[in-house]
The first five atom37 places (N, CA, C, CB, O) and aatype in JSON, in Angstrom:
{
  "aatype": [12, 19, 16, 11, 9, 6, 11, 0, 11, 18, 3, 0, 0, 15, 19, 19, 12, 10, 6, 1, 3, 10, 10, 3, 11, 10, 11, 11, 11, 1, 3, 7, 0, 3, 13, 15, 10, 16, 14, 18, 6, 5, 1, 11, 10, 10, 3, 19, 0, 10, 6, 5, 8, 1, 19, 10, 7, 10, 10, 10, 7, 14, 2, 16],
  "atom_mask": [
    [1, 1, 1, 1, 1],
    [1, 1, 1, 1, 1],
    [1, 1, 1, 1, 1],
    [1, 1, 1, 1, 1],
    [1, 1, 1, 1, 1],
    [1, 1, 1, 1, 1],
    [1, 1, 1, 1, 1],
    [1, 1, 1, 1, 1],
    [1, 1, 1, 1, 1],
    [1, 1, 1, 1, 1],
    [1, 1, 1, 1, 1],
    [1, 1, 1, 1, 1],
    [1, 1, 1, 1, 1],
    [1, 1, 1, 1, 1],
    [1, 1, 1, 1, 1],
    [1, 1, 1, 1, 1],
    [1, 1, 1, 1, 1],
    [1, 1, 1, 1, 1],
    [1, 1, 1, 1, 1],
    [1, 1, 1, 1, 1],
    [1, 1, 1, 1, 1],
    [1, 1, 1, 1, 1],
    [1, 1, 1, 1, 1],
    [1, 1, 1, 1, 1],
    [1, 1, 1, 1, 1],
    [1, 1, 1, 1, 1],
    [1, 1, 1, 1, 1],
    [1, 1, 1, 1, 1],
    [1, 1, 1, 1, 1],
    [1, 1, 1, 1, 1],
    [1, 1, 1, 1, 1],
    [1, 1, 1, 0, 1],
    [1, 1, 1, 1, 1],
    [1, 1, 1, 1, 1],
    [1, 1, 1, 1, 1],
    [1, 1, 1, 1, 1],
    [1, 1, 1, 1, 1],
    [1, 1, 1, 1, 1],
    [1, 1, 1, 1, 1],
    [1, 1, 1, 1, 1],
    [1, 1, 1, 1, 1],
    [1, 1, 1, 1, 1],
    [1, 1, 1, 1, 1],
    [1, 1, 1, 1, 1],
    [1, 1, 1, 1, 1],
    [1, 1, 1, 1, 1],
    [1, 1, 1, 1, 1],
    [1, 1, 1, 1, 1],
    [1, 1, 1, 1, 1],
    [1, 1, 1, 1, 1],
    [1, 1, 1, 1, 1],
    [1, 1, 1, 1, 1],
    [1, 1, 1, 1, 1],
    [1, 1, 1, 1, 1],
    [1, 1, 1, 1, 1],
    [1, 1, 1, 1, 1],
    [1, 1, 1, 0, 1],
    [1, 1, 1, 1, 1],
    [1, 1, 1, 1, 1],
    [1, 1, 1, 1, 1],
    [1, 1, 1, 0, 1],
    [1, 1, 1, 1, 1],
    [1, 1, 1, 1, 1],
    [1, 1, 1, 1, 1]
  ],
  "atom_positions": [
    [[8.32, 75.77, 9.96], [9.29, 74.77, 10.37], [10.69, 75.23, 9.94], [8.95, 73.39, 9.76], [10.88, 75.71, 8.82]],
    [[11.64, 75.07, 10.84], [13.01, 75.49, 10.58], [13.75, 74.38, 9.85], [13.74, 75.87, 11.9], [13.76, 73.22, 10.29]],
    [[14.38, 74.74, 8.73], [15.13, 73.74, 7.98], [16.5, 73.53, 8.61], [15.28, 74.17, 6.5], [16.94, 74.32, 9.45]],
    [[17.17, 72.46, 8.21], [18.51, 72.17, 8.72], [19.48, 73.3, 8.4], [19.04, 70.85, 8.14], [20.32, 73.66, 9.23]],
    [[19.37, 73.85, 7.2], [20.28, 74.92, 6.79], [20.04, 76.18, 7.61], [20.13, 75.22, 5.3], [20.99, 76.83, 8.03]],
    [[18.77, 76.52, 7.84], [18.46, 77.7, 8.65], [19.01, 77.53, 10.07], [16.95, 77.95, 8.69], [19.57, 78.46, 10.64]],
    [[18.84, 76.34, 10.63], [19.35, 76.08, 11.98], [20.87, 76.15, 12.0], [18.87, 74.69, 12.5], [21.45, 76.71, 12.93]],
    [[21.51, 75.61, 10.98], [22.98, 75.64, 10.92], [23.48, 77.08, 10.8], [23.49, 74.81, 9.72], [24.49, 77.44, 11.41]],
    [[22.77, 77.91, 10.02], [23.16, 79.31, 9.9], [23.02, 80.02, 11.24], [22.32, 80.03, 8.83], [23.89, 80.81, 11.63]],
    [[21.93, 79.75, 11.94], [21.73, 80.34, 13.27], [22.81, 79.87, 14.23], [20.33, 79.98, 13.82], [23.37, 80.68, 14.97]],
    [[23.11, 78.59, 14.22], [24.16, 78.04, 15.08], [25.51, 78.67, 14.76], [24.24, 76.51, 14.92], [26.28, 78.99, 15.66]],
    [[25.79, 78.84, 13.47], [27.07, 79.43, 13.06], [27.17, 80.87, 13.56], [27.22, 79.39, 11.52], [28.23, 81.28, 14.03]],
    [[26.09, 81.62, 13.47], [26.1, 83.01, 13.95], [26.31, 83.04, 15.46], [24.78, 83.73, 13.57], [27.03, 83.9, 15.97]],
    [[25.68, 82.12, 16.18], [25.84, 82.06, 17.64], [27.28, 81.75, 18.01], [24.91, 81.01, 18.24], [27.83, 82.34, 18.95]],
    [[27.89, 80.84, 17.28], [29.29, 80.46, 17.56], [30.21, 81.64, 17.29], [29.71, 79.25, 16.7], [31.14, 81.89, 18.06]],
    [[29.96, 82.37, 16.21], [30.81, 83.52, 15.89], [30.7, 84.58, 16.98], [30.41, 84.13, 14.52], [31.71, 85.17, 17.38]],
    [[29.49, 84.81, 17.48], [29.32, 85.8, 18.54], [30.04, 85.35, 19.82], [27.81, 86.02, 18.83], [30.69, 86.16, 20.48]],
    [[29.93, 84.08, 20.16], [30.61, 83.55, 21.34], [32.12, 83.68, 21.18], [30.22, 82.08, 21.58], [32.82, 84.06, 22.12]],
    [[32.61, 83.36, 20.0], [34.04, 83.43, 19.74], [34.53, 84.88, 19.84], [34.36, 82.86, 18.35], [35.57, 85.13, 20.45]],
    [[33.8, 85.82, 19.27], [34.2, 87.23, 19.33], [34.25, 87.72, 20.77], [33.23, 88.1, 18.51], [35.18, 88.42, 21.17]],
    [[33.24, 87.34, 21.55], [33.21, 87.74, 22.95], [34.42, 87.21, 23.7], [31.92, 87.25, 23.62], [35.06, 87.94, 24.46]],
    [[34.73, 85.95, 23.48], [35.87, 85.33, 24.16], [37.19, 85.96, 23.71], [35.9, 83.82, 23.91], [38.07, 86.21, 24.53]],
    [[37.33, 86.22, 22.42], [38.56, 86.83, 21.92], [38.73, 88.25, 22.45], [38.56, 86.85, 20.39], [39.85, 88.67, 22.74]],
    [[37.63, 89.0, 22.58], [37.71, 90.34, 23.18], [38.22, 90.26, 24.61], [36.33, 91.02, 23.15], [39.07, 91.06, 25.02]],
    [[37.71, 89.29, 25.37], [38.17, 89.13, 26.75], [39.66, 88.77, 26.79], [37.35, 88.04, 27.46], [40.39, 89.26, 27.65]],
    [[40.08, 87.92, 25.87], [41.49, 87.53, 25.84], [42.39, 88.71, 25.47], [41.7, 86.38, 24.85], [43.49, 88.86, 26.02]],
    [[41.93, 89.56, 24.54], [42.72, 90.73, 24.16], [42.87, 91.67, 25.34], [42.07, 91.47, 22.97], [43.93, 92.25, 25.55]],
    [[41.81, 91.82, 26.11], [41.88, 92.68, 27.29], [42.88, 92.12, 28.29], [40.5, 92.83, 27.95], [43.64, 92.87, 28.9]],
    [[42.89, 90.81, 28.48], [43.87, 90.19, 29.38], [45.28, 90.41, 28.86], [43.59, 88.68, 29.55], [46.19, 90.7, 29.63]],
    [[45.46, 90.25, 27.56], [46.79, 90.42, 26.96], [47.28, 91.85, 27.15], [46.76, 90.06, 25.46], [48.44, 92.08, 27.47]],
    [[46.39, 92.81, 26.95], [46.76, 94.21, 27.1], [47.13, 94.53, 28.54], [45.63, 95.11, 26.64], [47.89, 95.47, 28.8]],
    [[46.6, 93.76, 29.48], [46.93, 93.95, 30.88], [48.18, 93.18, 31.3], [0.0, 0.0, 0.0], [48.49, 93.1, 32.49]],
    [[48.9, 92.63, 30.34], [50.15, 91.89, 30.55], [49.93, 90.55, 31.27], [51.12, 92.73, 31.36], [50.9, 89.9, 31.66]],
    [[48.7, 90.12, 31.43], [48.42, 88.8, 32.02], [47.72, 87.97, 30.96], [47.54, 88.92, 33.33], [46.51, 88.05, 30.79]],
    [[48.5, 87.16, 30.25], [47.91, 86.4, 29.15], [47.72, 84.92, 29.48], [48.77, 86.52, 27.92], [47.46, 84.12, 28.58]],
    [[47.86, 84.56, 30.73], [47.62, 83.17, 31.08], [46.11, 82.9, 31.07], [48.23, 82.84, 32.46], [45.32, 83.74, 31.5]],
    [[45.73, 81.74, 30.58], [44.33, 81.39, 30.49], [43.92, 80.55, 31.7], [44.04, 80.62, 29.19], [44.65, 79.66, 32.14]],
    [[42.77, 80.86, 32.22], [42.23, 80.05, 33.31], [41.7, 78.75, 32.72], [41.1, 80.82, 34.09], [41.44, 78.68, 31.51]],
    [[41.52, 77.73, 33.52], [40.93, 76.48, 33.01], [39.56, 76.72, 32.36], [40.79, 75.46, 34.15], [39.22, 76.08, 31.37]],
    [[38.78, 77.64, 32.91], [37.47, 77.97, 32.32], [37.64, 78.54, 30.91], [36.71, 78.97, 33.22], [36.92, 78.15, 30.0]],
    [[38.59, 79.47, 30.73], [38.81, 80.07, 29.42], [39.35, 79.03, 28.43], [39.79, 81.25, 29.54], [38.98, 79.05, 27.25]],
    [[40.2, 78.14, 28.9], [40.71, 77.07, 28.04], [39.55, 76.2, 27.56], [41.76, 76.22, 28.78], [39.48, 75.84, 26.38]],
    [[38.64, 75.87, 28.47], [37.49, 75.02, 28.12], [36.57, 75.74, 27.13], [36.7, 74.63, 29.39], [36.05, 75.12, 26.2]],
    [[36.37, 77.05, 27.33], [35.51, 77.81, 26.41], [36.12, 77.83, 25.01], [35.31, 79.25, 26.93], [35.4, 77.7, 24.02]],
    [[37.44, 77.98, 24.92], [38.09, 77.95, 23.61], [37.87, 76.6, 22.93], [39.59, 78.25, 23.74], [37.6, 76.53, 21.74]],
    [[38.0, 75.53, 23.7], [37.77, 74.19, 23.16], [36.31, 74.03, 22.74], [38.15, 73.12, 24.21], [36.04, 73.46, 21.68]],
    [[35.38, 74.52, 23.55], [33.96, 74.44, 23.21], [33.67, 75.17, 21.9], [33.11, 75.03, 24.34], [32.91, 74.68, 21.07]],
    [[34.27, 76.35, 21.72], [34.06, 77.12, 20.5], [34.58, 76.34, 19.29], [34.75, 78.51, 20.59], [33.92, 76.26, 18.26]],
    [[35.77, 75.78, 19.42], [36.35, 75.01, 18.31], [35.48, 73.8, 17.97], [37.78, 74.56, 18.66], [35.25, 73.52, 16.79]],
    [[35.0, 73.09, 18.98], [34.15, 71.92, 18.72], [32.83, 72.32, 18.09], [33.9, 71.15, 20.03], [32.32, 71.63, 17.21]],
    [[32.27, 73.42, 18.54], [30.99, 73.89, 17.98], [31.18, 74.33, 16.53], [30.42, 75.05, 18.82], [30.31, 74.08, 15.69]],
    [[32.29, 74.99, 16.23], [32.57, 75.37, 14.85], [32.67, 74.14, 13.96], [33.87, 76.2, 14.76], [32.15, 74.13, 12.84]],
    [[33.32, 73.12, 14.45], [33.46, 71.88, 13.7], [32.08, 71.24, 13.45], [34.38, 70.9, 14.46], [31.81, 70.76, 12.35]],
    [[31.23, 71.23, 14.47], [29.89, 70.65, 14.35], [29.05, 71.42, 13.34], [29.18, 70.63, 15.73], [28.4, 70.82, 12.49]],
    [[29.07, 72.74, 13.42], [28.27, 73.56, 12.53], [28.78, 73.44, 11.09], [28.3, 75.03, 12.98], [27.98, 73.38, 10.15]],
    [[30.08, 73.4, 10.92], [30.63, 73.23, 9.58], [30.18, 71.9, 8.99], [32.17, 73.3, 9.62], [29.86, 71.82, 7.8]],
    [[30.16, 70.86, 9.8], [29.67, 69.57, 9.34], [28.21, 69.63, 8.91], [0.0, 0.0, 0.0], [27.82, 68.99, 7.94]],
    [[27.39, 70.39, 9.64], [25.99, 70.55, 9.26], [25.85, 71.28, 7.94], [25.23, 71.29, 10.35], [25.03, 70.92, 7.1]],
    [[26.66, 72.32, 7.76], [26.58, 73.11, 6.54], [27.07, 72.33, 5.32], [27.38, 74.39, 6.69], [26.49, 72.43, 4.24]],
    [[28.12, 71.55, 5.5], [28.69, 70.82, 4.37], [27.92, 69.54, 4.07], [30.13, 70.49, 4.65], [27.91, 69.07, 2.93]],
    [[27.3, 68.99, 5.08], [26.55, 67.76, 4.87], [27.42, 66.53, 4.98], [0.0, 0.0, 0.0], [28.65, 66.63, 5.06]],
    [[26.79, 65.37, 4.99], [27.53, 64.12, 5.22], [28.32, 63.63, 4.01], [26.57, 63.06, 5.63], [29.14, 62.72, 4.15]],
    [[28.09, 64.19, 2.85], [28.73, 63.66, 1.63], [29.99, 64.38, 1.24], [27.77, 63.71, 0.5], [30.51, 64.16, 0.15]],
    [[30.51, 65.25, 2.12], [31.72, 65.99, 1.74], [32.9, 65.49, 2.51], [31.55, 67.48, 1.96], [34.01, 65.99, 2.32]]
  ]
}
């Protein structure tokens, strides 16, 4: 059985990988002199931030 902490660690690793992938794509756009974000990219950035917040809450617990 997977504990809450193990799941939170897995979720945190998934979020970090998603964030790195998105940041790599953004750096490539920046290097190409086109740094405007599409609505899809804006939404993905928001999704990453919300997921980081959720995972941090799981790791810290309700009493912090």
